[in-house]
N, CA and C atoms as a LAMMPS dump frame, in Angstrom:
ITEM: TIMESTEP
0
ITEM: NUMBER OF ATOMS
498
ITEM: BOX BOUNDS ff ff ff
-5.0000000000000000e+02 5.0000000000000000e+02
-5.0000000000000000e+02 5.0000000000000000e+02
-5.0000000000000000e+02 5.0000000000000000e+02
ITEM: ATOMS id mol type element x y z
1 1 1 N 8.277 -26.825 10.987
2 1 2 C 7.288 -25.904 10.459
3 1 3 C 7.674 -25.51 9.039
4 2 1 N 6.726 -24.932 8.341
5 2 2 C 6.939 -24.521 6.956
6 2 3 C 8.016 -23.443 6.863
7 3 1 N 8.018 -22.503 7.824
8 3 2 C 9.031 -21.44 7.827
9 3 3 C 10.421 -22.013 8.039
10 4 1 N 10.521 -22.993 8.938
11 4 2 C 11.817 -23.619 9.199
12 4 3 C 12.324 -24.338 7.96
13 5 1 N 11.419 -24.999 7.231
14 5 2 C 11.808 -25.686 5.994
15 5 3 C 12.294 -24.678 4.959
16 6 1 N 11.614 -23.53 4.884
17 6 2 C 12.022 -22.488 3.943
18 6 3 C 13.405 -21.968 4.28
19 7 1 N 13.647 -21.757 5.572
20 7 2 C 14.943 -21.233 6.005
21 7 3 C 16.044 -22.242 5.729
22 8 1 N 15.824 -23.519 6.083
23 8 2 C 16.883 -24.51 5.896
24 8 3 C 17.153 -24.77 4.421
25 9 1 N 16.113 -24.772 3.592
26 9 2 C 16.311 -24.983 2.157
27 9 3 C 17.104 -23.83 1.554
28 10 1 N 16.797 -22.617 1.978
29 10 2 C 17.483 -21.451 1.429
30 10 3 C 18.901 -21.334 1.952
31 11 1 N 19.137 -21.811 3.167
32 11 2 C 20.483 -21.678 3.72
33 11 3 C 21.472 -22.622 3.047
34 12 1 N 20.969 -23.679 2.385
35 12 2 C 21.864 -24.583 1.653
36 12 3 C 22.554 -23.849 0.516
37 13 1 N 21.812 -22.966 -0.139
38 13 2 C 22.416 -22.209 -1.232
39 13 3 C 21.706 -20.875 -1.383
40 14 1 N 22.387 -19.801 -1.033
41 14 2 C 21.773 -18.48 -1.153
42 14 3 C 21.821 -17.967 -2.583
43 15 1 N 22.509 -18.686 -3.469
44 15 2 C 22.554 -18.252 -4.861
45 15 3 C 21.339 -18.75 -5.631
46 16 1 N 20.688 -19.797 -5.155
47 16 2 C 19.488 -20.288 -5.816
48 16 3 C 18.323 -19.364 -5.499
49 17 1 N 17.321 -19.391 -6.38
50 17 2 C 16.133 -18.589 -6.127
51 17 3 C 15.39 -19.172 -4.93
52 18 1 N 14.988 -18.325 -4.026
53 18 2 C 14.297 -18.749 -2.813
54 18 3 C 12.862 -19.139 -3.153
55 19 1 N 12.331 -20.16 -2.475
56 19 2 C 10.971 -20.591 -2.788
57 19 3 C 9.932 -19.52 -2.462
58 20 1 N 10.253 -18.561 -1.616
59 20 2 C 9.333 -17.453 -1.381
60 20 3 C 9.205 -16.57 -2.619
61 21 1 N 10.206 -16.613 -3.482
62 21 2 C 10.186 -15.809 -4.699
63 21 3 C 9.545 -16.546 -5.868
64 22 1 N 9.117 -17.756 -5.654
65 22 2 C 8.651 -18.587 -6.755
66 22 3 C 7.384 -19.335 -6.355
67 23 1 N 6.367 -18.595 -5.946
68 23 2 C 5.153 -19.235 -5.449
69 23 3 C 3.947 -19.012 -6.346
70 24 1 N 4.133 -18.601 -7.576
71 24 2 C 2.999 -18.299 -8.445
72 24 3 C 2.582 -16.852 -8.257
73 25 1 N 1.377 -16.551 -8.688
74 25 2 C 0.884 -15.18 -8.572
75 25 3 C 0.531 -14.858 -7.129
76 26 1 N 0.886 -13.66 -6.734
77 26 2 C 0.635 -13.206 -5.367
78 26 3 C -0.159 -11.898 -5.452
79 27 1 N -1.36 -11.891 -4.902
80 27 2 C -2.268 -10.757 -5.007
81 27 3 C -2.529 -10.138 -3.644
82 28 1 N -2.715 -8.82 -3.616
83 28 2 C -3.061 -8.109 -2.388
84 28 3 C -4.251 -7.211 -2.691
85 29 1 N -5.372 -7.433 -1.999
86 29 2 C -6.576 -6.617 -2.16
87 29 3 C -6.818 -5.845 -0.87
88 30 1 N -7.05 -4.548 -0.998
89 30 2 C -7.176 -3.655 0.156
90 30 3 C -8.537 -2.972 0.151
91 31 1 N -9.251 -3.074 1.251
92 31 2 C -10.543 -2.411 1.404
93 31 3 C -10.371 -0.926 1.64
94 32 1 N -11.402 -0.175 1.34
95 32 2 C -11.43 1.24 1.671
96 32 3 C -11.854 1.416 3.118
97 33 1 N -12.11 2.624 3.503
98 33 2 C -12.58 2.84 4.86
99 33 3 C -11.962 4.034 5.543
100 34 1 N -11.486 4.999 4.768
101 34 2 C -10.958 6.214 5.384
102 34 3 C -9.781 5.936 6.287
103 35 1 N -9.845 6.466 7.494
104 35 2 C -8.732 6.32 8.421
105 35 3 C -8.559 4.879 8.893
106 36 1 N -9.559 4.02 8.683
107 36 2 C -9.415 2.601 9.043
108 36 3 C -8.383 1.904 8.167
109 37 1 N -7.998 2.521 7.06
110 37 2 C -6.948 1.967 6.21
111 37 3 C -5.636 1.812 6.955
112 38 1 N -5.476 2.566 8.012
113 38 2 C -4.268 2.469 8.823
114 38 3 C -4.141 1.083 9.448
115 39 1 N -5.264 0.506 9.887
116 39 2 C -5.198 -0.849 10.466
117 39 3 C -4.778 -1.859 9.405
118 40 1 N -5.221 -1.662 8.167
119 40 2 C -4.793 -2.52 7.061
120 40 3 C -3.28 -2.444 6.897
121 41 1 N -2.742 -1.248 6.97
122 41 2 C -1.295 -1.073 6.829
123 41 3 C -0.525 -1.717 7.975
124 42 1 N -1.059 -1.648 9.191
125 42 2 C -0.378 -2.287 10.326
126 42 3 C -0.381 -3.81 10.185
127 43 1 N -1.47 -4.372 9.667
128 43 2 C -1.519 -5.823 9.424
129 43 3 C -0.506 -6.195 8.349
130 44 1 N -0.468 -5.428 7.256
131 44 2 C 0.498 -5.685 6.188
132 44 3 C 1.927 -5.515 6.694
133 45 1 N 2.154 -4.552 7.566
134 45 2 C 3.484 -4.351 8.145
135 45 3 C 3.928 -5.603 8.903
136 46 1 N 3.018 -6.212 9.639
137 46 2 C 3.33 -7.44 10.376
138 46 3 C 3.654 -8.584 9.415
139 47 1 N 2.865 -8.719 8.357
140 47 2 C 3.103 -9.773 7.361
141 47 3 C 4.464 -9.578 6.697
142 48 1 N 4.751 -8.347 6.267
143 48 2 C 6.022 -8.071 5.593
144 48 3 C 7.202 -8.262 6.542
145 49 1 N 7.023 -7.908 7.803
146 49 2 C 8.084 -8.089 8.791
147 49 3 C 8.426 -9.572 8.946
148 50 1 N 7.408 -10.407 9.031
149 50 2 C 7.637 -11.853 9.155
150 50 3 C 8.283 -12.415 7.895
151 51 1 N 7.79 -11.995 6.747
152 51 2 C 8.332 -12.472 5.479
153 51 3 C 9.797 -12.069 5.338
154 52 1 N 10.1 -10.822 5.659
155 52 2 C 11.478 -10.347 5.529
156 52 3 C 12.396 -10.963 6.57
157 53 1 N 11.868 -11.33 7.721
158 53 2 C 12.67 -12.041 8.72
159 53 3 C 13.122 -13.385 8.146
160 54 1 N 12.193 -14.109 7.53
161 54 2 C 12.524 -15.402 6.911
162 54 3 C 13.55 -15.195 5.801
163 55 1 N 13.378 -14.152 5.001
164 55 2 C 14.325 -13.863 3.913
165 55 3 C 15.713 -13.554 4.472
166 56 1 N 15.783 -12.716 5.495
167 56 2 C 17.08 -12.337 6.069
168 56 3 C 17.771 -13.534 6.713
169 57 1 N 17.003 -14.415 7.356
170 57 2 C 17.572 -15.634 7.937
171 57 3 C 18.152 -16.534 6.847
172 58 1 N 17.59 -16.441 5.64
173 58 2 C 18.068 -17.232 4.506
174 58 3 C 19.183 -16.515 3.745
175 59 1 N 19.615 -15.357 4.246
176 59 2 C 20.69 -14.621 3.589
177 59 3 C 20.229 -13.806 2.401
178 60 1 N 18.94 -13.527 2.329
179 60 2 C 18.384 -12.76 1.214
180 60 3 C 18.029 -11.347 1.659
181 61 1 N 17.982 -10.446 0.698
182 61 2 C 17.629 -9.054 0.971
183 61 3 C 16.138 -8.94 1.3
184 62 1 N 15.775 -7.987 2.165
185 62 2 C 14.348 -7.753 2.423
186 62 3 C 13.675 -7.206 1.168
187 63 1 N 12.38 -7.386 1.09
188 63 2 C 11.612 -6.936 -0.073
189 63 3 C 10.52 -5.957 0.337
190 64 1 N 10.126 -5.121 -0.626
191 64 2 C 8.983 -4.226 -0.463
192 64 3 C 7.75 -4.949 -1.008
193 65 1 N 6.552 -4.495 -0.639
194 65 2 C 5.343 -5.141 -1.166
195 65 3 C 5.308 -5.222 -2.696
196 66 1 N 5.792 -4.19 -3.389
197 66 2 C 5.774 -4.207 -4.858
198 66 3 C 6.697 -5.276 -5.433
199 67 1 N 7.612 -5.789 -4.623
200 67 2 C 8.515 -6.849 -5.067
201 67 3 C 7.977 -8.232 -4.71
202 68 1 N 6.971 -8.284 -3.868
203 68 2 C 6.365 -9.547 -3.452
204 68 3 C 5.074 -9.808 -4.216
205 69 1 N 4.23 -8.778 -4.317
206 69 2 C 2.912 -8.945 -4.925
207 69 3 C 2.959 -8.629 -6.413
208 70 1 N 2.299 -9.476 -7.208
209 70 2 C 2.201 -9.258 -8.649
210 70 3 C 1.115 -8.242 -8.977
211 71 1 N 0.107 -8.18 -8.114
212 71 2 C -1.027 -7.284 -8.325
213 71 3 C -1.481 -6.761 -6.967
214 72 1 N -1.571 -5.439 -6.844
215 72 2 C -2.079 -4.806 -5.633
216 72 3 C -3.24 -3.924 -6.054
217 73 1 N -4.376 -4.085 -5.397
218 73 2 C -5.537 -3.283 -5.742
219 73 3 C -6.351 -2.931 -4.53
220 74 1 N -7.231 -1.961 -4.709
221 74 2 C -8.065 -1.577 -3.594
222 74 3 C -9.204 -0.679 -3.999
223 75 1 N -10.114 -0.525 -3.051
224 75 2 C -11.287 0.31 -3.213
225 75 3 C -11.131 1.563 -2.367
226 76 1 N -11.417 2.703 -2.955
227 76 2 C -11.406 3.971 -2.236
228 76 3 C -10.032 4.219 -1.605
229 77 1 N -9.941 4.382 -0.295
230 77 2 C -8.634 4.629 0.314
231 77 3 C -7.725 3.41 0.206
232 78 1 N -8.311 2.219 0.075
233 78 2 C -7.505 1.022 -0.197
234 78 3 C -6.814 1.143 -1.545
235 79 1 N -7.477 1.804 -2.498
236 79 2 C -6.873 2.067 -3.798
237 79 3 C -5.716 3.041 -3.696
238 80 1 N -5.875 4.032 -2.832
239 80 2 C -4.786 4.98 -2.593
240 80 3 C -3.571 4.264 -2.014
241 81 1 N -3.809 3.368 -1.065
242 81 2 C -2.72 2.578 -0.485
243 81 3 C -2.085 1.703 -1.561
244 82 1 N -2.915 1.112 -2.437
245 82 2 C -2.399 0.275 -3.525
246 82 3 C -1.464 1.075 -4.431
247 83 1 N -1.84 2.306 -4.733
248 83 2 C -0.991 3.167 -5.566
249 83 3 C 0.336 3.457 -4.863
250 84 1 N 0.27 3.769 -3.572
251 84 2 C 1.505 4.086 -2.839
252 84 3 C 2.432 2.873 -2.771
253 85 1 N 1.868 1.689 -2.517
254 85 2 C 2.697 0.489 -2.403
255 85 3 C 3.162 -0.026 -3.759
256 86 1 N 2.263 -0.014 -4.748
257 86 2 C 2.566 -0.608 -6.05
258 86 3 C 3.222 0.341 -7.022
259 87 1 N 2.563 1.429 -7.349
260 87 2 C 3.074 2.36 -8.362
261 87 3 C 4.217 3.221 -7.835
262 88 1 N 4.081 3.696 -6.585
263 88 2 C 5.131 4.542 -6.01
264 88 3 C 6.21 3.724 -5.315
265 89 1 N 6.013 2.41 -5.25
266 89 2 C 6.983 1.451 -4.712
267 89 3 C 7.451 1.797 -3.299
268 90 1 N 6.525 2.21 -2.448
269 90 2 C 6.862 2.54 -1.064
270 90 3 C 7 1.278 -0.218
271 91 1 N 7.804 1.375 0.825
272 91 2 C 7.791 0.341 1.854
273 91 3 C 6.514 0.555 2.664
274 92 1 N 6.143 -0.416 3.483
275 92 2 C 4.954 -0.247 4.316
276 92 3 C 5.159 0.916 5.287
277 93 1 N 6.362 1.043 5.832
278 93 2 C 6.643 2.13 6.768
279 93 3 C 6.51 3.499 6.094
280 94 1 N 7.021 3.629 4.869
281 94 2 C 6.872 4.885 4.125
282 94 3 C 5.401 5.168 3.846
283 95 1 N 4.662 4.113 3.519
284 95 2 C 3.239 4.253 3.221
285 95 3 C 2.463 4.688 4.464
286 96 1 N 2.785 4.12 5.618
287 96 2 C 2.123 4.514 6.87
288 96 3 C 2.37 5.996 7.145
289 97 1 N 3.614 6.439 7
290 97 2 C 3.944 7.853 7.239
291 97 3 C 3.175 8.759 6.278
292 98 1 N 3.143 8.396 4.998
293 98 2 C 2.427 9.2 4.001
294 98 3 C 0.927 9.178 4.266
295 99 1 N 0.401 8.022 4.643
296 99 2 C -1.032 7.876 4.908
297 99 3 C -1.447 8.718 6.116
298 100 1 N -0.626 8.707 7.166
299 100 2 C -0.921 9.532 8.344
300 100 3 C -0.95 11.013 7.973
301 101 1 N 0.012 11.425 7.14
302 101 2 C 0.053 12.818 6.699
303 101 3 C -1.185 13.149 5.868
304 102 1 N -1.532 12.25 4.942
305 102 2 C -2.718 12.459 4.113
306 102 3 C -3.972 12.578 4.965
307 103 1 N -4.123 11.658 5.904
308 103 2 C -5.336 11.646 6.714
309 103 3 C -5.441 12.891 7.59
310 104 1 N -4.299 13.389 8.078
311 104 2 C -4.351 14.606 8.9
312 104 3 C -4.758 15.811 8.054
313 105 1 N -4.397 15.8 6.776
314 105 2 C -4.767 16.899 5.888
315 105 3 C -6.188 16.76 5.361
316 106 1 N -6.594 15.536 5.06
317 106 2 C -7.834 15.296 4.336
318 106 3 C -9.062 15.23 5.24
319 107 1 N -8.964 14.465 6.311
320 107 2 C -10.132 14.281 7.164
321 107 3 C -10.158 15.367 8.224
322 108 1 N -11.007 16.355 7.988
323 108 2 C -11.076 17.484 8.909
324 108 3 C -11.721 17.061 10.223
325 109 1 N -11.289 17.712 11.288
326 109 2 C -11.868 17.445 12.604
327 109 3 C -13.146 18.254 12.729
328 110 1 N -14.204 17.576 13.154
329 110 2 C -15.483 18.249 13.322
330 110 3 C -15.925 18.175 14.77
331 111 1 N -16.446 19.285 15.236
332 111 2 C -17.024 19.249 16.579
333 111 3 C -18.316 18.461 16.537
334 112 1 N -19.103 18.667 15.501
335 112 2 C -20.353 17.938 15.334
336 112 3 C -20.064 16.73 14.455
337 113 1 N -20.151 15.542 14.987
338 113 2 C -19.812 14.32 14.268
339 113 3 C -20.934 13.838 13.351
340 114 1 N -22.021 14.556 13.267
341 114 2 C -23.157 14.135 12.464
342 114 3 C -22.774 14.097 10.989
343 115 1 N -23.228 13.055 10.292
344 115 2 C -22.973 12.979 8.854
345 115 3 C -24.119 13.591 8.055
346 116 1 N -25.177 14.018 8.764
347 116 2 C -26.324 14.639 8.112
348 116 3 C -26.257 16.141 8.356
349 117 1 N -26.353 16.901 7.273
350 117 2 C -26.275 18.347 7.369
351 117 3 C -27.549 18.97 7.918
352 118 1 N -27.518 20.289 8.074
353 118 2 C -28.624 21.052 8.644
354 118 3 C -29.923 20.841 7.87
355 119 1 N -29.851 20.794 6.558
356 119 2 C -31.047 20.634 5.734
357 119 3 C -31.328 19.181 5.367
358 120 1 N -30.663 18.253 6.009
359 120 2 C -30.944 16.838 5.778
360 120 3 C -30.047 16.17 4.757
361 121 1 N -29.173 16.924 4.095
362 121 2 C -28.249 16.328 3.128
363 121 3 C -27.093 15.638 3.832
364 122 1 N -26.485 14.684 3.152
365 122 2 C -25.349 13.962 3.721
366 122 3 C -24.09 14.811 3.563
367 123 1 N -23.353 14.967 4.664
368 123 2 C -22.094 15.72 4.631
369 123 3 C -20.981 14.832 4.089
370 124 1 N -20.095 15.408 3.316
371 124 2 C -18.904 14.689 2.88
372 124 3 C -17.943 14.597 4.047
373 125 1 N -17.239 13.468 4.149
374 125 2 C -16.284 13.305 5.238
375 125 3 C -14.973 14.021 4.944
376 126 1 N -14.737 14.338 3.676
377 126 2 C -13.51 15.039 3.33
378 126 3 C -13.728 15.828 2.056
379 127 1 N -12.848 16.769 1.81
380 127 2 C -12.892 17.586 0.612
381 127 3 C -12.088 16.898 -0.485
382 128 1 N -12.699 16.696 -1.646
383 128 2 C -11.977 16.036 -2.74
384 128 3 C -10.818 16.901 -3.234
385 129 1 N -10.956 18.222 -3.159
386 129 2 C -9.86 19.113 -3.58
387 129 3 C -8.666 18.968 -2.642
388 130 1 N -8.934 18.877 -1.341
389 130 2 C -7.857 18.702 -0.366
390 130 3 C -7.195 17.345 -0.572
391 131 1 N -8.001 16.308 -0.836
392 131 2 C -7.458 14.971 -1.09
393 131 3 C -6.564 14.987 -2.329
394 132 1 N -7.032 15.604 -3.416
395 132 2 C -6.241 15.664 -4.649
396 132 3 C -4.908 16.372 -4.41
397 133 1 N -4.928 17.463 -3.647
398 133 2 C -3.699 18.191 -3.339
399 133 3 C -2.755 17.339 -2.497
400 134 1 N -3.305 16.626 -1.518
401 134 2 C -2.483 15.777 -0.65
402 134 3 C -1.851 14.636 -1.446
403 135 1 N -2.614 14.038 -2.355
404 135 2 C -2.081 12.961 -3.199
405 135 3 C -0.972 13.507 -4.099
406 136 1 N -1.179 14.7 -4.641
407 136 2 C -0.149 15.334 -5.475
408 136 3 C 1.148 15.519 -4.7
409 137 1 N 1.033 15.9 -3.429
410 137 2 C 2.225 16.067 -2.595
411 137 3 C 2.97 14.747 -2.416
412 138 1 N 2.22 13.664 -2.204
413 138 2 C 2.847 12.34 -2.033
414 138 3 C 3.569 11.935 -3.313
415 139 1 N 2.92 12.128 -4.458
416 139 2 C 3.51 11.736 -5.745
417 139 3 C 4.79 12.524 -6.014
418 140 1 N 4.735 13.843 -5.856
419 140 2 C 5.923 14.653 -6.145
420 140 3 C 7.038 14.409 -5.133
421 141 1 N 6.685 14.041 -3.899
422 141 2 C 7.725 13.742 -2.906
423 141 3 C 8.513 12.489 -3.277
424 142 1 N 7.953 11.662 -4.162
425 142 2 C 8.637 10.454 -4.632
426 142 3 C 9.425 10.716 -5.913
427 143 1 N 9.48 11.991 -6.338
428 143 2 C 10.244 12.349 -7.528
429 143 3 C 9.528 12.048 -8.832
430 144 1 N 8.212 11.917 -8.778
431 144 2 C 7.428 11.623 -9.976
432 144 3 C 6.662 12.88 -10.364
433 145 1 N 6.723 13.214 -11.638
434 145 2 C 6.016 14.381 -12.143
435 145 3 C 4.512 14.109 -12.153
436 146 1 N 3.728 15.135 -11.866
437 146 2 C 2.273 14.987 -11.914
438 146 3 C 1.783 14.78 -13.344
439 147 1 N 2.621 15.12 -14.328
440 147 2 C 2.259 14.935 -15.728
441 147 3 C 2.558 13.529 -16.228
442 148 1 N 3.328 12.756 -15.448
443 148 2 C 3.679 11.399 -15.869
444 148 3 C 2.435 10.518 -15.851
445 149 1 N 2.296 9.713 -16.888
446 149 2 C 1.14 8.827 -16.976
447 149 3 C 1.266 7.698 -15.964
448 150 1 N 0.114 7.252 -15.476
449 150 2 C 0.094 6.137 -14.528
450 150 3 C 0.706 4.907 -15.187
451 151 1 N 0.378 4.698 -16.449
452 151 2 C 0.951 3.598 -17.224
453 151 3 C 1.909 4.244 -18.216
454 152 1 N 3.212 4.169 -17.947
455 152 2 C 4.176 4.936 -18.736
456 152 3 C 4.937 4.115 -19.776
457 153 1 N 4.475 2.908 -20.065
458 153 2 C 5.108 2.099 -21.102
459 153 3 C 6.149 1.126 -20.603
460 154 1 N 6.709 1.365 -19.429
461 154 2 C 7.665 0.409 -18.876
462 154 3 C 6.894 -0.664 -18.124
463 155 1 N 7.43 -1.873 -18.15
464 155 2 C 6.746 -2.963 -17.459
465 155 3 C 6.903 -2.762 -15.954
466 156 1 N 5.778 -2.591 -15.251
467 156 2 C 5.876 -2.346 -13.815
468 156 3 C 6.291 -3.601 -13.054
469 157 1 N 6.9 -3.368 -11.918
470 157 2 C 7.283 -4.466 -11.037
471 157 3 C 6.039 -5.217 -10.589
472 158 1 N 5.012 -4.453 -10.281
473 158 2 C 3.732 -5.04 -9.903
474 158 3 C 2.635 -4.168 -10.496
475 159 1 N 1.547 -4.791 -10.832
476 159 2 C 0.419 -4.053 -11.411
477 159 3 C -0.48 -3.551 -10.287
478 160 1 N -1.204 -2.46 -10.581
479 160 2 C -2.073 -1.837 -9.588
480 160 3 C -3.444 -1.615 -10.207
481 161 1 N -4.501 -1.883 -9.437
482 161 2 C -5.859 -1.538 -9.863
483 161 3 C -6.56 -0.81 -8.727
484 162 1 N -7.46 0.089 -9.1
485 162 2 C -8.182 0.893 -8.121
486 162 3 C -9.64 0.972 -8.542
487 163 1 N -10.535 0.807 -7.574
488 163 2 C -11.963 1.023 -7.815
489 163 3 C -12.456 2.028 -6.786
490 164 1 N -13.655 2.511 -7.019
491 164 2 C -14.255 3.411 -6.035
492 164 3 C -15.696 2.996 -5.822
493 165 1 N -16.234 3.379 -4.696
494 165 2 C -17.634 3.092 -4.404
495 165 3 C -18.5 4.102 -5.119
496 166 1 N -19.658 3.655 -5.577
497 166 2 C -20.58 4.567 -6.266
498 166 3 C -21.628 5.088 -5.32
């Protein structure tokens, strides 16, 4: 199998660059979807677990997504995940923990699940002020100042892009 070939090639010399580290550009695109972003993280956790297993079998250190992907991007909550993985350089496990905390703070529990309000207007699923505060908590918990620019002049390990739905 391809994985077996990767392991045997790397085991010949652990000082050489592993072919997993030299595969061209590697991109990760993440969809939005509120709390459904958690399933995206569980899928990525499985991928990273398999990749790091192959690396460890080859005598190499495990990697975080920001060390594997050249570009991580997403829409809406997928963009938030992209920031946590790419800019904040979180492991998938750290990102899952932060995402669970964010979602518990941001997405309020409603007895009435209707998305249409009393007068026919569409209800927001979350408060943008609560989301902004929760994101600020995640950023500062990583030792990054809220005043620090997203692009701070240093070459990032991986680039990040974020879009939102209109």
